DRENPA-3360 file (N, C-alpha, C; in nm, 2 decimals, always signed):
BEGIN
1 = VDLRGRVA = -1.28/+1.50/-0.10/-1.38/+1.40/-0.21/-1.34/+1.26/-0.19 ~ -1.44/+1.24/-0.18/-1.40/+1.04/-0.17/-1.47/+1.01/-0.26 ~ -1.29/+0.88/-0.27/-1.34/+0.82/-0.38/-1.32/+0.69/-0.36 ~ -1.34/+0.69/-0.25/-1.36/+0.51/-0.19/-1.44/+0.41/-0.23 ~ -1.52/+0.46/-0.35/-1.67/+0.39/-0.43/-1.60/+0.34/-0.59 ~ -1.48/+0.44/-0.61/-1.37/+0.38/-0.73/-1.31/+0.30/-0.72 ~ -1.24/+0.25/-0.59/-1.14/+0.16/-0.56/-1.10/+0.05/-0.63 ~ -1.24/+0.03/-0.60/-1.28/-0.19/-0.71/-1.30/-0.05/-0.83;
9 = GLTQPSTW = -1.29/-0.05/-0.91/-1.23/+0.04/-1.07/-1.10/+0.01/-1.11 ~ -1.03/+0.00/-1.00/-0.87/+0.03/-1.04/-0.83/-0.10/-1.15 ~ -0.76/-0.10/-1.30/-0.78/-0.20/-1.30/-0.61/-0.28/-1.28 ~ -0.47/-0.13/-1.28/-0.37/-0.20/-1.31/-0.30/-0.24/-1.19 ~ -0.21/-0.35/-1.18/-0.17/-0.37/-1.04/-0.12/-0.29/-0.93 ~ -0.09/-0.29/-0.86/-0.16/-0.21/-0.73/+0.00/-0.27/-0.62 ~ +0.06/-0.20/-0.50/+0.05/-0.23/-0.43/+0.05/-0.07/-0.34 ~ +0.01/-0.11/-0.23/-0.04/-0.03/-0.13/+0.08/-0.10/+0.07;
17 = IAGARDRL = +0.12/+0.02/+0.11/+0.21/+0.02/+0.17/+0.17/+0.09/+0.26 ~ +0.11/+0.07/+0.43/+0.13/+0.18/+0.52/+0.15/+0.15/+0.65 ~ +0.22/+0.26/+0.68/+0.28/+0.31/+0.85/+0.16/+0.21/+1.00 ~ +0.19/+0.13/+1.07/+0.10/+0.06/+1.16/+0.08/+0.16/+1.28 ~ +0.15/+0.31/+1.30/+0.19/+0.35/+1.33/+0.17/+0.52/+1.25 ~ +0.02/+0.56/+1.10/+0.03/+0.61/+1.14/-0.04/+0.74/+1.12 ~ -0.04/+0.82/+1.13/-0.16/+0.91/+1.24/-0.27/+1.02/+1.17 ~ -0.25/+0.94/+0.95/-0.29/+1.06/+0.97/-0.40/+0.97/+0.78;
25 = VPWAAMAW = -0.38/+0.83/+0.81/-0.40/+0.72/+0.71/-0.44/+0.64/+0.78 ~ -0.54/+0.53/+0.88/-0.50/+0.45/+0.91/-0.53/+0.30/+0.85 ~ -0.43/+0.20/+0.84/-0.35/+0.15/+0.78/-0.49/+0.00/+0.76 ~ -0.58/-0.02/+0.83/-0.70/-0.02/+0.83/-0.72/-0.01/+0.69 ~ -0.80/+0.11/+0.59/-0.84/+0.14/+0.50/-0.76/+0.12/+0.43 ~ -0.65/+0.16/+0.40/-0.52/+0.07/+0.28/-0.54/-0.06/+0.28 ~ -0.59/-0.11/+0.38/-0.57/-0.27/+0.35/-0.69/-0.29/+0.30 ~ -0.81/-0.19/+0.32/-0.96/-0.22/+0.26/-0.96/-0.16/+0.15;
33 = AAEQCEGA = -0.83/-0.04/+0.15/-0.88/-0.07/-0.02/-0.72/-0.12/-0.14 ~ -0.64/-0.15/-0.09/-0.59/-0.30/-0.10/-0.66/-0.42/-0.22 ~ -0.72/-0.50/-0.12/-0.83/-0.56/-0.10/-0.97/-0.57/-0.18 ~ -0.98/-0.45/-0.21/-1.09/-0.39/-0.29/-1.09/-0.36/-0.42 ~ -0.95/-0.37/-0.50/-0.86/-0.39/-0.63/-0.76/-0.46/-0.66 ~ -0.78/-0.59/-0.54/-0.74/-0.72/-0.56/-0.54/-0.67/-0.59 ~ -0.53/-0.54/-0.51/-0.36/-0.52/-0.48/-0.29/-0.60/-0.43 ~ -0.16/-0.56/-0.39/-0.11/-0.62/-0.26/-0.09/-0.51/-0.12;
41 = FTRVEHAG = -0.10/-0.58/-0.02/-0.10/-0.50/+0.12/+0.03/-0.56/+0.13 ~ +0.11/-0.44/+0.25/+0.22/-0.42/+0.31/+0.24/-0.32/+0.44 ~ +0.19/-0.39/+0.56/+0.20/-0.31/+0.66/+0.31/-0.33/+0.70 ~ +0.34/-0.20/+0.77/+0.55/-0.22/+0.82/+0.47/-0.15/+0.97 ~ +0.55/-0.20/+1.07/+0.47/-0.21/+1.18/+0.48/-0.16/+1.28 ~ +0.59/-0.04/+1.24/+0.68/+0.04/+1.37/+0.71/+0.17/+1.21 ~ +0.63/+0.19/+1.15/+0.63/+0.32/+1.09/+0.52/+0.41/+1.09 ~ +0.51/+0.52/+1.04/+0.40/+0.64/+1.09/+0.40/+0.71/+0.93;
49 = HAAFLGFA = +0.33/+0.77/+0.85/+0.31/+0.83/+0.78/+0.36/+0.77/+0.64 ~ +0.46/+0.83/+0.68/+0.62/+0.80/+0.61/+0.73/+0.70/+0.57 ~ +0.63/+0.58/+0.52/+0.64/+0.46/+0.59/+0.88/+0.43/+0.50 ~ +0.84/+0.50/+0.39/+0.96/+0.47/+0.34/+1.15/+0.57/+0.39 ~ +1.08/+0.70/+0.48/+1.22/+0.74/+0.53/+1.26/+0.68/+0.70 ~ +1.18/+0.61/+0.68/+1.28/+0.48/+0.80/+1.29/+0.34/+0.83 ~ +1.16/+0.29/+0.65/+1.19/+0.11/+0.62/+1.23/+0.15/+0.53 ~ +1.27/+0.20/+0.41/+1.31/+0.19/+0.31/+1.31/+0.06/+0.24;
57 = ETVVAALQ = +1.42/-0.04/+0.31/+1.40/-0.17/+0.32/+1.25/-0.24/+0.25 ~ +1.18/-0.22/+0.37/+1.09/-0.32/+0.35/+0.96/-0.26/+0.24 ~ +1.00/-0.11/+0.24/+0.92/-0.10/+0.08/+0.96/-0.16/+0.01 ~ +1.07/-0.11/-0.01/+1.15/-0.16/-0.13/+1.09/-0.30/-0.17 ~ +1.14/-0.32/-0.04/+1.07/-0.54/-0.07/+0.88/-0.60/-0.06 ~ +0.89/-0.42/-0.06/+0.70/-0.45/-0.10/+0.67/-0.49/-0.17 ~ +0.75/-0.31/-0.30/+0.69/-0.31/-0.42/+0.76/-0.41/-0.56 ~ +0.93/-0.44/-0.47/+0.99/-0.53/-0.55/+0.88/-0.69/-0.61;
65 = PLLQEAAA = +0.79/-0.71/-0.60/+0.64/-0.82/-0.67/+0.58/-0.78/-0.82 ~ +0.54/-0.61/-0.75/+0.52/-0.53/-0.86/+0.58/-0.51/-0.94 ~ +0.69/-0.47/-0.97/+0.84/-0.33/-0.99/+0.82/-0.45/-1.09 ~ +0.87/-0.61/-1.04/+0.89/-0.76/-1.16/+0.81/-0.73/-1.22 ~ +0.65/-0.78/-1.18/+0.54/-0.80/-1.34/+0.58/-0.67/-1.39 ~ +0.56/-0.55/-1.36/+0.59/-0.45/-1.47/+0.71/-0.49/-1.56 ~ +0.84/-0.51/-1.52/+0.91/-0.55/-1.61/+0.90/-0.66/-1.71 ~ +0.83/-0.75/-1.71/+0.79/-0.88/-1.75/+0.69/-0.88/-1.87;
% end
């Protein structure tokens, strides 16, 4: 199901994290989605699809602003 047309309707804060070497979901698609809903976007340069596996610190750092906003 193609839900791209609904991404702009997302109203909750979001952070989109993509691996630059992801072969399943291109990082540019994630950047586009983040832009559509005014979310944050982080590209993890040497990561694949599961960026959190090898780059946990980068992923945690990318999530910090979202988590701080949720805690406020």
